[in-house]
C-alpha positions as CSV (number, residue, x, y, z in Angstrom):
1,M,31.9,40.1,147.3
2,K,29.0,37.9,146.1
3,K,29.2,36.0,149.5
4,L,29.0,39.3,151.3
5,I,25.9,40.4,149.4
6,L,24.2,37.1,149.9
7,S,25.1,37.1,153.6
8,S,23.6,40.5,153.9
9,L,20.4,39.5,152.2
10,I,20.0,36.4,154.4
11,L,20.6,38.4,157.5
12,T,18.1,40.9,156.3
13,L,15.5,38.2,156.2
14,L,16.4,36.8,159.6
15,I,16.7,40.0,161.6
16,P,13.4,41.5,162.7
17,I,12.6,44.9,161.3
18,T,12.1,47.6,163.9
19,N,9.0,49.8,163.8
20,A,11.2,52.7,162.4
21,E,12.6,50.7,159.5
22,N,11.2,48.9,156.5
23,I,12.8,46.2,154.5
24,S,14.6,48.6,152.2
25,E,16.0,50.6,155.1
26,T,17.1,47.5,156.9
27,S,18.8,45.9,153.9
28,T,20.5,49.1,153.0
29,R,21.8,49.6,156.5
30,L,23.0,46.0,156.8
31,H,24.6,46.2,153.4
32,N,26.6,49.3,154.4
33,E,27.6,47.7,157.7
34,Y,29.1,44.7,155.8
35,R,30.7,46.9,153.2
36,S,32.4,48.8,156.0
37,E,34.2,45.6,157.0
38,V,35.9,45.6,153.5
39,F,36.5,49.3,153.0
40,D,35.4,52.7,154.1
41,A,31.7,52.5,153.2
42,T,31.0,55.9,155.0
43,K,32.7,57.7,152.1
44,Y,30.2,56.2,149.5
45,P,27.3,54.6,151.3
46,L,24.7,52.7,149.4
47,V,21.4,54.5,149.4
48,W,18.0,53.2,148.5
49,D,16.6,54.5,145.2
50,E,12.8,54.0,145.1
51,T,12.7,54.8,141.3
52,L,15.4,52.2,140.6
53,A,13.6,49.7,142.8
54,N,10.3,50.2,140.9
55,E,12.1,49.9,137.5
56,A,13.8,46.7,138.6
57,T,10.4,45.3,139.7
58,E,8.8,46.2,136.4
59,W,11.7,44.6,134.5
60,A,11.6,41.4,136.6
61,E,7.8,41.2,136.0
62,F,8.4,41.7,132.2
63,L,11.0,39.0,132.1
64,G,8.8,36.6,134.0
65,E,5.9,37.2,131.6
66,N,7.8,37.2,128.3
67,F,10.8,34.8,128.7
68,K,11.3,31.2,129.5
69,Y,14.4,29.4,130.6
70,S,15.9,26.7,128.3
71,D,19.3,25.2,128.5
72,K,19.2,23.6,125.1
73,G,20.7,25.0,121.9
74,Q,23.9,26.8,120.8
75,N,22.5,30.2,121.6
76,P,20.4,29.9,124.8
77,H,19.5,33.5,124.7
78,A,17.6,33.0,121.4
79,Q,15.3,30.5,123.1
80,Y,14.3,32.8,126.0
81,F,11.7,34.8,124.0
82,K,8.3,33.1,123.8
83,K,7.1,32.8,120.3
């Protein structure tokens, strides 16, 4: 499934967006097309949620500003928070 999602994302970036579609519409449409190859995606299609997208953006920005990556120590999560 991860390969399917990654493939969908890569194709989204490579396929030109039509005038009628934006990146969210294109990625959602392509995701549903690929999902339909695995099961009946028409029954439960993925839909874009602008509120969720905005919250995810805010969370990503928060993490980028407040946490740092470190692969040292027994509890790597304890080292993410900037002191």
